[in-house]
Backbone bond lengths (Angstrom), bond angles and torsions (degrees), N, CA, C in turn:
res aa  C-N    CA-C-N  psi(-1)  N-CA   C-N-CA  omega(-1)  CA-C   N-CA-C  phi
1 M - - - 1.476 - - 1.458 111.75 -
2 K 1.307 116.96 -37.62 1.535 121.12 176.12 1.503 104.36 -56.57
3 R 1.339 121.18 -51.27 1.423 125.55 -173.85 1.443 111.93 -61.09
4 I 1.393 117.24 -43.84 1.455 120.63 177.32 1.549 110.05 -64.65
5 A 1.365 120.42 -26.48 1.427 117.05 -177.89 1.540 110.37 -72.82
6 W 1.217 118.58 -20.89 1.474 121.59 177.29 1.562 108.55 -60.73
7 I 1.367 112.74 -34.72 1.420 116.35 -176.70 1.569 112.91 -63.31
8 T 1.332 111.19 -39.80 1.471 119.88 -173.91 1.601 108.71 -67.51
9 V 1.453 110.15 -36.64 1.476 115.96 -175.25 1.423 111.63 -77.20
10 F 1.373 121.31 -47.15 1.404 128.04 -163.60 1.551 118.33 -107.18
11 I 1.250 120.76 1.63 1.467 115.69 -169.90 1.390 116.07 -67.90
12 G 1.463 121.43 -37.31 1.408 120.38 163.19 1.556 114.24 64.90
13 V 1.310 120.62 89.60 1.431 122.21 -172.16 1.560 109.30 -116.43
14 V 1.356 109.84 133.74 1.426 112.64 161.88 1.550 113.80 -96.88
15 A 1.308 118.53 110.19 1.512 119.54 -162.49 1.534 111.10 -125.53
16 A 1.264 109.89 143.50 1.488 112.73 172.55 1.620 106.27 -87.97
17 A 1.369 110.55 160.67 1.413 115.11 -174.38 1.524 118.41 -44.66
18 G 1.317 110.61 -41.85 1.461 119.45 -175.34 1.623 108.88 -71.09
19 W 1.224 116.74 -17.89 1.431 116.51 176.63 1.516 120.58 -76.84
20 Q 1.359 108.52 -16.30 1.542 115.52 -179.52 1.471 111.00 -80.78
21 M 1.241 121.22 83.53 1.538 126.96 -174.67 1.603 106.98 -95.87
22 A 1.287 106.83 86.48 1.519 114.60 -174.47 1.654 100.34 -88.20
23 R 1.277 118.59 60.52 1.411 121.56 176.44 1.512 111.52 -77.81
24 R 1.260 118.04 137.16 1.488 120.38 175.96 1.545 112.87 -123.34
25 H 1.371 113.21 151.29 1.298 115.95 177.79 1.524 114.04 -131.12
26 D 1.368 117.82 -16.24 1.481 120.76 171.99 1.428 107.19 -146.36
27 G 1.429 121.13 35.47 1.384 118.16 178.81 1.571 114.00 95.89
28 A 1.257 112.43 -11.22 1.400 119.69 -177.50 1.526 111.43 -130.68
29 R 1.230 116.30 156.19 1.558 118.59 -177.90 1.553 114.38 -58.09
30 M 1.305 120.11 136.08 1.516 121.47 -175.71 1.538 103.05 -59.16
31 H 1.332 115.05 137.54 1.455 121.92 172.13 1.423 117.86 -71.39
32 A 1.289 123.05 117.95 1.376 124.45 -177.73 1.609 106.80 -117.97
33 D 1.310 117.71 177.62 1.473 120.63 177.21 1.522 113.77 -56.81
34 V 1.447 113.87 -33.60 1.360 123.57 178.13 1.305 109.10 -114.19
35 R 1.363 122.17 131.29 1.458 130.55 -174.71 1.498 111.70 -80.51
36 N 1.352 114.67 -160.05 1.468 119.50 -166.47 1.585 108.13 -57.84
37 R 1.286 116.84 143.76 1.418 121.83 -176.74 1.556 109.36 -107.82
38 E 1.409 117.49 116.86 1.374 124.32 -173.18 1.460 105.32 -79.08
39 E 1.278 126.26 128.28 1.528 127.76 174.67 1.381 113.00 -67.37
40 V 1.348 117.38 142.67 1.474 125.81 170.57 1.543 108.16 -129.24
41 P 1.254 123.86 128.60 1.532 121.61 -178.19 1.359 109.80 -49.40
42 A 1.469 116.28 140.83 1.363 121.02 -178.95 1.600 118.16 -56.03
43 V 1.328 113.70 140.02 1.488 118.98 -170.62 1.464 108.07 -63.27
44 H 1.416 121.85 -28.17 1.420 119.82 -171.62 1.544 110.08 -88.18
45 A 1.281 121.04 -4.43 1.412 123.29 178.88 1.563 112.42 -66.80
46 K 1.327 114.63 147.78 1.435 116.61 177.86 1.462 113.55 -69.08
47 R 1.345 120.59 139.31 1.399 121.12 -174.12 1.604 108.41 -137.41
48 A 1.351 110.79 162.37 1.419 111.68 178.88 1.610 107.23 -77.82
49 A 1.333 113.58 156.38 1.499 114.75 177.42 1.469 111.49 -57.76
50 A 1.503 111.82 128.08 1.514 115.51 -179.58 1.540 107.90 -104.17
51 T 1.381 115.27 156.56 1.410 121.24 175.28 1.528 108.28 -78.92
52 P 1.439 114.75 131.51 1.468 114.84 -177.53 1.655 111.94 -63.03
53 M 1.259 112.93 154.86 1.411 116.58 -177.86 1.476 113.61 -63.72
54 E 1.217 128.24 132.89 1.356 128.66 -176.40 1.510 115.33 -72.35
55 S 1.340 119.25 154.55 1.451 115.75 -178.75 1.500 111.08 -68.70
56 A 1.274 123.51 -28.70 1.439 127.24 175.12 1.492 109.11 -58.79
57 D 1.250 122.20 -39.75 1.403 127.25 -179.67 1.595 111.21 -66.13
58 I 1.337 113.75 -37.10 1.450 120.78 178.11 1.420 111.35 -66.58
59 V 1.457 119.06 -41.94 1.322 121.54 175.98 1.513 111.17 -64.16
60 L 1.273 116.91 -42.13 1.482 121.18 177.30 1.463 111.22 -57.42
61 A 1.467 117.12 -45.58 1.455 123.28 -176.64 1.496 110.76 -59.86
62 T 1.435 117.11 -36.10 1.389 117.49 -170.76 1.649 107.11 -101.53
63 S 1.270 113.17 22.56 1.464 113.57 172.51 1.545 116.64 -74.70
64 G 1.222 115.69 143.30 1.480 118.50 -177.59 1.552 112.88 -98.90
65 N 1.339 113.30 19.92 1.395 113.99 -177.40 1.711 113.64 -103.66
66 T 1.249 115.16 152.13 1.490 121.38 -169.60 1.531 106.66 -94.62
67 G 1.217 112.80 -164.51 1.525 120.25 172.62 1.481 112.02 63.64
68 E 1.279 116.39 -139.73 1.514 123.63 -179.80 1.432 111.13 -58.47
69 V 1.205 125.07 -38.09 1.430 124.87 -178.42 1.585 109.48 -66.44
70 H 1.355 117.34 -40.48 1.413 114.93 178.74 1.498 110.94 -66.83
71 S 1.317 115.64 -42.31 1.536 122.30 177.20 1.573 110.34 -51.49
72 M 1.287 113.44 -44.76 1.491 121.81 -179.77 1.511 109.17 -64.84
73 A 1.319 119.27 -46.96 1.443 121.85 -179.59 1.586 110.45 -64.78
74 V 1.290 119.09 -38.03 1.540 117.01 177.44 1.565 109.54 -67.55
75 S 1.403 112.03 -39.57 1.410 113.60 -179.08 1.553 113.85 -65.23
76 A 1.238 113.87 -38.04 1.444 119.19 178.30 1.490 111.05 -63.48
77 L 1.337 116.43 -44.73 1.518 121.27 -177.69 1.607 107.42 -71.35
78 V 1.302 121.83 -31.36 1.489 115.46 -178.46 1.420 104.75 -82.81
79 D 1.233 128.78 -30.88 1.477 127.87 167.08 1.365 113.39 -55.35
80 M 1.382 120.21 -47.68 1.446 124.41 -179.32 1.600 109.95 -60.54
81 V 1.387 115.97 -36.80 1.480 117.83 -175.66 1.644 105.21 -70.51
82 K 1.371 111.50 -43.87 1.486 113.94 -179.65 1.494 114.00 -56.21
83 K 1.332 113.28 -41.24 1.587 123.16 -174.50 1.443 109.58 -82.78
84 H 1.409 119.59 -15.45 1.445 121.24 -176.15 1.406 112.74 61.71
85 Q 1.317 115.21 41.58 1.556 120.27 175.52 1.425 113.59 -67.47
86 P 1.356 120.97 129.05 1.441 122.51 -178.16 1.546 109.74 -73.35
87 L 1.287 114.21 157.42 1.429 118.87 177.09 1.542 110.09 -117.53
88 A 1.293 116.25 139.73 1.552 118.06 176.22 1.563 104.88 -68.80
89 A 1.351 112.37 154.30 1.486 117.80 179.87 1.585 112.48 -53.38
90 T 1.406 110.50 -37.82 1.537 115.02 -175.08 1.567 108.03 -71.78
91 D 1.283 113.98 -32.07 1.494 117.35 -179.22 1.590 110.53 -72.34
92 M 1.283 115.38 -37.44 1.508 123.60 179.99 1.591 101.63 -56.91
93 Q 1.293 118.87 -54.15 1.394 124.47 -174.30 1.540 111.14 -70.20
94 T 1.348 119.72 -24.65 1.446 121.44 170.89 1.496 110.03 -63.78
95 L 1.349 114.94 -51.12 1.390 121.68 -173.77 1.632 110.72 -64.90
96 L 1.369 110.11 -39.09 1.485 114.90 179.18 1.529 111.19 -68.42
97 A 1.241 117.59 -35.42 1.434 120.82 176.00 1.463 114.26 -66.79
98 F 1.378 114.49 -30.83 1.478 117.73 -172.67 1.580 106.59 -75.28
99 I 1.344 112.48 -44.36 1.523 114.69 -179.94 1.514 111.81 -76.55
100 G 1.259 125.70 -17.28 1.338 130.85 172.64 1.499 116.14 -80.87
101 G 1.301 116.05 -8.61 1.497 122.07 178.26 1.420 107.23 -91.72
102 P 1.297 116.42 -166.59 1.486 127.10 177.49 1.442 112.30 -80.79
103 K 1.310 114.05 152.59 1.435 120.46 179.92 1.581 110.42 -63.55
104 P 1.348 120.52 122.71 1.474 121.45 179.47 1.439 108.55 -56.32
105 A 1.348 115.12 144.03 1.399 118.94 -175.63 1.553 112.60 -68.09
106 G 1.293 117.96 -23.34 1.446 125.02 -179.58 1.569 117.20 -76.94
107 L 1.299 114.57 -9.17 1.542 122.41 176.50 1.479 115.59 -108.90
108 T 1.329 112.36 133.29 1.536 119.45 173.89 1.539 105.81 -64.03
109 D 1.331 108.18 165.13 1.466 114.44 175.77 1.614 109.21 -57.72
110 G 1.264 116.92 -48.01 1.445 121.49 179.27 1.496 116.55 -59.10
111 D 1.323 113.76 -37.30 1.514 122.13 172.94 1.523 112.68 -64.43
112 W 1.309 115.79 -40.29 1.524 124.66 -173.38 1.643 103.64 -74.10
113 E 1.256 113.96 -43.55 1.536 114.54 177.97 1.414 115.97 -59.03
114 A 1.423 114.43 -45.53 1.457 123.14 -179.54 1.581 107.85 -59.93
115 R 1.343 112.62 -50.91 1.485 124.56 -173.27 1.701 101.42 -57.52
116 V 1.167 111.11 -54.90 1.567 114.39 -176.02 1.637 112.43 -52.16
117 N 1.370 107.00 -46.90 1.483 114.37 -177.75 1.606 115.04 -61.56
118 V 1.268 112.01 -39.08 1.483 114.64 -175.67 1.466 110.06 -75.44
119 I 1.362 113.23 -34.78 1.502 122.52 176.89 1.643 106.08 -59.08
120 L 1.330 109.66 -48.39 1.524 112.42 177.90 1.458 116.11 -59.50
121 N 1.415 113.00 -38.65 1.449 116.21 171.88 1.566 111.14 -57.54
122 A 1.265 115.50 -47.88 1.469 119.45 -173.95 1.530 107.08 -62.91
123 L 1.239 124.65 -39.07 1.457 128.67 -179.72 1.502 109.44 -68.65
124 R 1.326 115.44 -49.39 1.481 123.87 -169.78 1.646 109.94 -61.52
125 V 1.326 113.18 -32.43 1.419 117.79 -169.43 1.680 112.28 -91.13
126 Q 1.345 108.38 -1.82 1.528 108.76 173.84 1.356 119.78 -63.81
127 E 1.307 118.46 143.80 1.459 121.05 -175.93 1.612 108.77 -67.26
128 T 1.299 112.12 -32.99 1.525 115.38 -176.13 1.573 105.03 -91.59
129 Y 1.394 110.88 153.26 1.435 118.09 176.37 1.655 112.22 -65.11
130 V 1.204 113.89 144.78 1.462 124.80 -175.07 1.501 109.01 -104.08
131 P 1.340 120.43 94.58 1.608 117.79 -178.47 1.540 106.85 -65.13
132 G 1.301 110.62 134.65 1.574 120.87 172.65 1.468 109.35 95.14
133 L 1.271 120.35 -10.67 1.473 119.15 -177.52 1.466 113.89 -64.95
134 T 1.380 115.07 -45.58 1.507 120.48 175.80 1.412 111.82 -55.28
135 D 1.346 120.49 -45.29 1.371 125.86 -172.61 1.543 107.86 -65.66
136 Y 1.313 117.46 -44.20 1.392 124.51 176.01 1.519 113.02 -55.83
137 L 1.260 116.49 -47.70 1.544 125.78 -176.59 1.481 106.40 -63.63
138 L 1.363 119.26 -46.64 1.476 127.73 -176.13 1.565 106.83 -59.89
139 T 1.241 114.43 -48.94 1.521 115.40 -177.36 1.435 112.33 -68.62
140 T 1.378 117.97 -39.02 1.382 120.43 -171.97 1.651 106.54 -71.47
141 A 1.270 114.61 -44.95 1.485 117.56 -175.42 1.611 110.80 -68.99
142 A 1.291 113.10 -25.97 1.590 116.65 -176.66 1.576 104.21 -82.54
143 R 1.319 124.79 -38.42 1.392 113.12 -163.09 1.671 110.88 -149.68
144 H 1.313 118.96 12.69 1.480 114.48 173.88 1.490 112.58 -68.47
145 P 1.390 119.94 134.95 1.428 124.38 -179.80 1.580 109.56 -58.25
146 S 1.380 125.37 -31.25 1.369 126.61 -179.42 1.571 111.56 -72.72
147 R 1.334 120.66 113.38 1.376 124.50 172.60 1.653 110.87 -53.95
148 I 1.315 115.99 -38.13 1.418 120.77 -172.95 1.579 109.81 -70.04
149 L 1.345 116.18 -40.67 1.462 123.51 177.06 1.410 106.80 -72.17
150 R 1.342 126.68 -37.79 1.459 120.77 175.48 1.497 112.40 -61.79
151 L 1.262 117.41 -35.99 1.446 122.71 -178.03 1.726 107.90 -71.16
152 Y 1.363 111.25 -39.64 1.401 112.15 -178.89 1.552 109.49 -64.33
153 A 1.319 113.99 -45.57 1.465 121.50 -179.77 1.420 112.16 -57.09
154 M 1.364 120.95 -40.47 1.481 127.25 -176.77 1.559 107.16 -64.13
155 Q 1.387 112.44 -48.14 1.460 112.97 -176.53 1.452 113.72 -69.36
156 H 1.408 119.61 -34.94 1.433 120.70 173.78 1.535 112.38 -65.07
157 L 1.284 115.62 -34.06 1.448 116.78 174.65 1.470 115.26 -63.45
158 S 1.298 114.12 -43.10 1.500 113.89 177.69 1.589 115.19 -67.27
159 L 1.338 114.97 -22.02 1.458 116.78 178.15 1.633 106.63 -96.04
160 W 1.213 121.81 -21.35 1.466 122.02 176.88 1.517 114.86 -83.19
161 Y 1.269 110.13 -18.38 1.579 118.45 -174.14 1.448 110.45 -46.62
162 H 1.358 119.97 -45.78 1.494 122.70 -169.36 1.549 108.44 -82.72
163 R 1.357 119.68 -10.24 1.462 118.65 167.87 1.558 113.26 -90.43
164 E 1.403 113.24 -13.91 1.509 110.35 178.04 1.461 110.93 -66.33
165 T 1.291 117.82 136.24 1.420 124.20 178.87 1.543 115.34 -88.50
166 S 1.277 114.95 -30.26 1.488 119.63 -177.09 1.508 110.03 -80.09
167 E 1.304 123.12 122.84 1.349 127.51 175.18 1.562 111.17 -63.90
168 Q 1.323 118.73 -32.89 1.536 123.08 172.30 1.512 110.39 -60.37
169 K 1.158 111.55 -49.83 1.590 119.45 -178.52 1.581 109.24 -57.78
170 R 1.374 110.21 -42.49 1.615 112.65 -177.95 1.443 106.60 -66.41
171 R 1.388 118.86 -38.32 1.460 116.54 179.68 1.500 116.03 -67.56
172 E 1.384 111.35 -26.51 1.435 119.14 171.96 1.625 115.28 -63.86
173 I 1.288 107.87 -42.58 1.331 110.92 -179.69 1.541 116.15 -61.66
174 V 1.433 107.35 -49.66 1.483 115.24 -179.88 1.564 108.91 -60.78
175 A 1.341 119.25 -40.68 1.384 118.92 -179.13 1.465 115.90 -64.13
176 L 1.350 119.05 -39.10 1.403 127.84 170.64 1.572 111.37 -54.10
177 L 1.231 119.11 -59.56 1.468 126.06 -177.97 1.554 107.23 -56.94
178 E 1.332 114.71 -48.36 1.429 113.49 178.42 1.613 118.93 -62.03
179 S 1.327 109.08 -33.01 1.431 117.33 175.54 1.549 115.94 -66.54
180 L 1.380 114.31 -38.07 1.433 121.78 -179.07 1.599 107.47 -78.11
181 A 1.161 120.59 -35.31 1.444 127.79 175.83 1.461 114.57 -63.28
182 E 1.283 117.64 -21.10 1.537 123.10 -178.98 1.475 111.48 -92.95
183 K 1.402 114.38 -4.31 1.455 114.77 179.28 1.487 114.36 -106.69
184 P 1.277 114.87 103.28 1.574 117.91 -179.71 1.492 115.13 -60.50
185 G 1.305 119.11 -25.32 1.467 121.75 179.16 1.488 115.63 -81.60
186 E 1.457 113.86 -12.04 1.459 118.40 -175.71 1.538 103.41 -78.47
187 E 1.401 117.53 133.10 1.371 120.61 175.78 1.443 122.87 -61.60
188 T 1.387 113.39 -22.63 1.480 123.60 176.78 1.506 114.30 -100.28
189 A 1.210 117.45 16.78 1.640 123.65 -175.32 1.524 103.55 -63.42
190 G 1.311 120.09 -51.96 1.470 120.57 -171.19 1.522 108.33 -62.25
191 S 1.338 117.78 -42.70 1.501 118.52 -178.84 1.495 109.13 -64.49
192 A 1.455 117.17 -38.99 1.428 114.62 -178.63 1.585 112.40 -58.48
193 V 1.360 118.04 -36.60 1.430 120.58 178.48 1.409 108.35 -65.19
194 L 1.373 118.27 -42.22 1.456 120.49 -175.85 1.721 102.47 -56.18
195 F 1.256 112.29 -59.44 1.386 120.18 -172.11 1.569 112.93 -57.01
196 L 1.330 117.09 -38.84 1.419 117.93 171.58 1.506 112.42 -61.16
197 N 1.310 113.83 -39.67 1.538 118.07 172.87 1.495 114.44 -54.27
198 D 1.445 112.61 -45.25 1.433 123.51 -178.44 1.596 104.84 -56.48
199 L 1.330 115.55 -49.19 1.480 122.29 -168.08 1.519 105.50 -69.35
200 Q 1.361 121.56 -39.32 1.457 125.58 -177.24 1.542 105.93 -63.62
201 R 1.321 112.77 -53.06 1.544 117.84 -174.19 1.461 112.99 -66.49
202 G 1.275 113.15 -31.20 1.571 116.27 179.16 1.512 107.69 -67.31
203 A 1.337 115.68 -46.57 1.435 124.87 -176.21 1.567 108.69 -64.86
204 A 1.378 115.64 -39.79 1.412 115.45 -178.38 1.511 114.51 -70.55
205 A 1.341 115.38 -28.12 1.538 118.56 172.26 1.384 110.71 -67.74
206 T 1.303 126.40 -23.10 1.510 125.44 -176.68 1.623 110.15 -108.07
207 G 1.310 112.97 2.26 1.481 120.35 172.49 1.582 106.60 83.16
208 G 1.189 115.45 23.13 1.573 117.93 174.04 1.361 114.56 -99.32
209 A 1.351 119.82 -177.97 1.437 122.76 174.43 1.527 110.68 -140.49
210 V 1.350 118.91 120.63 1.365 118.43 -172.33 1.443 109.29 -119.51
211 V 1.397 121.36 -49.44 1.391 125.53 -177.72 1.537 107.84 -126.97
212 K 1.314 111.77 141.83 1.467 118.89 178.59 1.453 111.72 -69.11
213 V 1.308 119.98 129.25 1.451 125.35 -179.21 1.455 113.16 -49.70
214 E 1.421 115.85 -49.59 1.370 122.61 -177.45 1.537 115.87 -59.96
215 V 1.386 116.58 -27.99 1.473 120.04 178.74 1.548 106.93 -70.81
216 I 1.263 121.95 -46.83 1.527 124.34 174.32 1.512 112.28 -57.07
217 D 1.362 112.47 -51.91 1.453 114.64 178.36 1.577 120.95 -54.74
218 R 1.349 104.55 -44.33 1.515 113.45 175.74 1.526 118.34 -62.01
219 A 1.345 112.60 -37.31 1.475 121.08 -173.95 1.500 102.16 -78.83
220 A 1.249 120.38 -46.70 1.536 119.56 179.29 1.463 113.32 -58.44
221 L 1.308 116.73 -43.45 1.497 115.82 179.14 1.549 112.94 -69.63
222 K 1.239 116.66 -38.38 1.440 118.34 175.04 1.450 116.84 -61.69
223 L 1.228 115.86 -48.42 1.577 122.45 -178.07 1.562 105.65 -67.64
224 A 1.293 123.37 -36.62 1.362 121.31 -172.61 1.621 113.30 -72.66
225 A 1.310 108.58 -32.75 1.488 119.02 179.87 1.500 113.40 -90.18
226 D 1.255 117.83 -6.96 1.547 118.56 -170.52 1.596 102.55 -89.65
227 T 1.379 109.44 119.10 1.474 115.34 -179.97 1.574 108.77 -76.53
228 S 1.305 122.42 -16.14 1.481 122.43 174.67 1.476 113.45 -73.82
229 A 1.232 118.41 -22.83 1.664 123.72 -173.92 1.479 104.87 -72.14
230 K 1.269 105.94 153.00 1.660 112.91 -179.73 1.629 101.54 -70.89
231 H 1.349 105.46 153.75 1.517 111.54 -172.30 1.531 110.10 -66.78
232 D 1.306 120.78 -32.47 1.427 121.55 -177.28 1.548 108.66 -67.39
233 V 1.416 115.18 -36.63 1.455 114.39 172.42 1.344 118.01 -64.59
234 R 1.452 118.04 -35.80 1.422 121.43 178.26 1.589 110.55 -64.61
235 I 1.275 115.15 -38.98 1.429 123.65 178.33 1.503 111.92 -54.52
236 S 1.405 108.76 -54.92 1.499 117.50 175.73 1.594 111.67 -52.66
237 A 1.280 114.55 -48.74 1.433 119.83 179.96 1.534 112.47 -59.56
238 L 1.365 115.43 -41.61 1.507 120.02 176.99 1.591 110.65 -63.85
239 H 1.305 113.49 -40.45 1.512 118.62 170.32 1.514 116.00 -49.72
240 T 1.415 109.89 -47.92 1.470 116.22 178.63 1.395 115.87 -65.48
241 C 1.387 115.03 -38.74 1.474 119.57 178.71 1.518 113.23 -58.27
242 V 1.381 107.20 -38.80 1.528 111.29 -175.41 1.633 107.35 -74.95
243 S 1.293 116.88 -40.31 1.491 121.12 175.06 1.399 113.65 -54.06
244 R 1.311 114.81 -37.16 1.581 122.35 -172.23 1.688 110.12 -97.82
245 N 1.350 112.05 3.15 1.452 117.42 179.46 1.502 106.91 55.54
246 I 1.310 118.99 51.97 1.531 122.07 178.83 1.656 104.20 -95.57
247 K 1.231 116.81 96.03 1.420 122.67 -176.60 1.619 114.68 -80.35
248 E 1.366 107.92 -6.70 1.489 114.03 176.50 1.583 110.42 -70.55
249 I 1.355 110.91 -18.54 1.609 112.93 178.56 1.512 111.07 -71.74
250 L 1.371 120.31 -12.93 1.428 118.44 -168.26 1.568 113.61 -61.19
251 P 1.313 122.57 -41.83 1.482 118.39 175.12 1.570 113.55 -54.38
252 A 1.294 110.35 -36.61 1.634 116.54 -174.31 1.520 103.40 -71.79
253 A 1.348 110.35 -47.36 1.521 118.92 -174.31 1.613 109.91 -61.16
254 R 1.344 118.52 -42.26 1.471 118.94 173.63 1.454 113.99 -64.21
255 E 1.293 121.07 -31.84 1.428 123.81 -179.64 1.497 111.37 -73.50
256 I 1.347 113.11 -45.83 1.553 117.49 170.93 1.511 118.66 -50.04
257 A 1.404 106.40 -49.43 1.507 116.33 -175.33 1.593 107.56 -62.34
258 A 1.173 121.43 -36.32 1.419 129.94 178.89 1.410 119.32 -76.97
259 D 1.428 120.13 -22.34 1.364 131.29 -167.93 1.628 107.10 -79.42
260 T 1.329 111.86 109.41 1.498 115.73 -178.79 1.514 114.95 -73.82
261 S 1.181 113.89 -4.02 1.508 116.02 179.25 1.526 112.43 -96.36
262 A 1.343 113.01 -13.10 1.511 121.57 -179.88 1.559 107.53 -73.02
263 V 1.268 112.90 150.41 1.605 117.71 174.38 1.556 107.42 -70.20
264 I 1.311 112.47 152.31 1.429 116.58 -179.23 1.435 116.45 -60.76
265 P 1.393 120.12 -39.80 1.514 116.74 -174.54 1.560 106.10 -64.99
266 L 1.448 119.10 -31.43 1.362 115.21 -178.74 1.523 112.52 -73.02
267 R 1.364 113.79 -34.90 1.410 116.41 -179.51 1.588 110.35 -70.53
268 K 1.372 117.18 -33.74 1.511 117.06 175.66 1.510 110.14 -64.75
269 A 1.327 116.65 -36.48 1.438 119.41 -179.54 1.529 110.72 -65.17
270 A 1.330 115.32 -36.32 1.485 121.98 179.93 1.515 108.03 -69.32
271 V 1.297 121.06 -43.20 1.581 128.44 179.33 1.559 99.55 -63.45
272 Y 1.210 126.70 -48.99 1.387 124.92 179.14 1.500 117.37 -55.53
273 S 1.355 110.00 -42.33 1.515 118.62 176.74 1.561 111.90 -59.63
274 I 1.459 110.72 -48.00 1.431 118.28 176.80 1.640 111.00 -56.00
275 G 1.298 112.69 -41.05 1.536 117.17 -172.48 1.454 105.13 -68.52
276 Q 1.383 120.88 -32.51 1.430 125.16 179.82 1.502 116.32 -77.89
277 L 1.296 111.68 -40.15 1.552 121.19 -167.63 1.443 110.60 -110.17
278 G 1.370 124.89 -19.54 1.469 128.05 -161.97 1.576 111.03 -79.62
279 A 1.317 113.03 -177.55 1.510 118.68 175.42 1.558 110.32 -119.22
280 D 1.169 112.46 176.65 1.491 122.51 -175.91 1.557 111.29 -55.44
281 N 1.359 115.05 -32.02 1.501 113.41 -178.28 1.595 112.18 -77.93
282 D 1.295 120.50 -0.55 1.431 127.38 175.75 1.544 105.18 -80.37
283 R 1.307 124.19 -13.73 1.480 122.81 -178.09 1.470 112.45 -65.39
284 V 1.340 118.84 -29.23 1.540 120.76 177.92 1.533 103.19 -63.92
285 L 1.289 125.78 -56.08 1.319 126.44 -177.93 1.477 114.87 -55.80
286 L 1.379 120.89 -46.10 1.416 122.92 178.15 1.455 113.57 -63.10
287 E 1.370 112.69 -42.86 1.599 115.60 177.23 1.504 110.90 -61.53
288 S 1.333 119.34 -42.27 1.371 121.81 -177.37 1.556 109.84 -63.21
289 L 1.304 114.79 -45.54 1.547 120.26 -179.80 1.438 111.86 -63.31
290 G 1.363 121.36 -35.24 1.402 128.38 -178.76 1.567 108.44 -67.01
291 K 1.329 115.60 -38.11 1.473 119.88 -175.47 1.594 107.33 -81.58
292 K 1.314 123.61 -39.29 1.345 122.81 -174.35 1.531 113.29 -88.14
293 V 1.297 121.75 -28.24 1.437 122.97 -175.08 1.608 110.27 -123.89
294 P 1.395 112.26 96.45 1.441 117.02 -168.74 1.611 105.88 -65.93
295 D 1.304 125.22 -25.27 1.432 124.91 177.67 1.519 115.57 -66.73
296 L 1.374 111.34 -15.97 1.476 114.18 178.26 1.571 116.21 -98.65
297 R 1.318 112.39 -5.79 1.384 115.47 -172.94 1.565 112.29 -63.34
298 P 1.267 118.79 -33.49 1.576 119.76 176.11 1.527 108.78 -62.32
299 A 1.298 117.53 -17.55 1.486 118.59 178.20 1.525 110.82 -98.35
300 T 1.398 116.54 -43.05 1.374 120.67 -176.38 1.537 115.78 -60.73
301 G 1.442 112.40 -37.32 1.467 115.93 -174.32 1.515 110.36 -68.96
302 P 1.346 122.45 -47.38 1.443 120.92 175.61 1.522 112.66 -61.66
303 A 1.354 116.71 -40.35 1.450 118.41 179.34 1.476 113.61 -58.83
304 L 1.347 121.06 -41.33 1.420 126.22 175.95 1.483 111.82 -67.43
305 K 1.181 117.97 -34.91 1.442 121.28 177.21 1.464 111.94 -68.13
306 N 1.434 116.37 -37.57 1.437 122.55 -178.88 1.570 106.07 -68.79
307 L 1.289 117.71 -43.34 1.463 116.85 178.25 1.535 113.99 -62.87
308 Q 1.292 111.64 -38.66 1.555 114.06 176.29 1.628 115.67 -62.78
309 A 1.500 107.50 -39.87 1.381 116.58 -179.09 1.489 111.84 -62.70
310 R 1.274 118.25 -36.53 1.499 123.02 -177.30 1.541 114.40 -83.14
311 G 1.487 110.58 -6.65 1.439 115.01 176.27 1.376 114.73 68.71
312 R 1.456 118.72 35.87 1.516 122.08 180.00 1.464 105.96 -106.20
């Protein structure tokens, strides 16, 4: 749980309005593979001139020590992101080489994951292009042994995509996310669908075309209905189906909601999906679940109200 908490604190997202999917299924944000996204001002916005990051801070950021030194390193990097301090080209490569190397022996897994993520934030918000960043993110997202770092890399890829100048690299980013999204057994499959959705919506808002709609819809439907997929992957897929108004998920959502062997978070996500996409005849199922399963009541109540509000 401590390691997951780092995601909430440090994920740092530059997001378009369409990317802020504040979908709720029980009064709380739907749980996905990646938790709450902290907003960072868009990198293309005009800013006041910032003081370049000092060399001492680069040394601190690449320190392999844990404890207070690690906390100081993270704080310095977070402060740098907030102030939009520019990095010299050599410093960019120093940071990239550090996170591309092995985990320092003095850092715990959680400390290393947090450090890598804030360094990625610092690199991603630079005004100038960061050579090598896309390759690092592609490699990490595809094969790093740490699920947390794979998730971080995937999210940064979805945000860095529009800064990548190479069309070939852009195609590689999309191809990787599509590949991961099509693998129910992959722990990050649900997040891959979410990030593909982000890319597609972001491109649509600017008149571009990044990902074929049918690819996302097919992957989301497949993952949500696949009983062999991990429950958090299925939750993410349900979230995507709701976001994309994919009503074809309703039969599977009804089945999941009524499945007494399914974990409660997954059943809540299914109930939420029914409340968002269902019809008036779904009231019977939701009312029955609310009476029989106390743990589902926080989800069935809002879902029923939503059906009623939509007049279905």
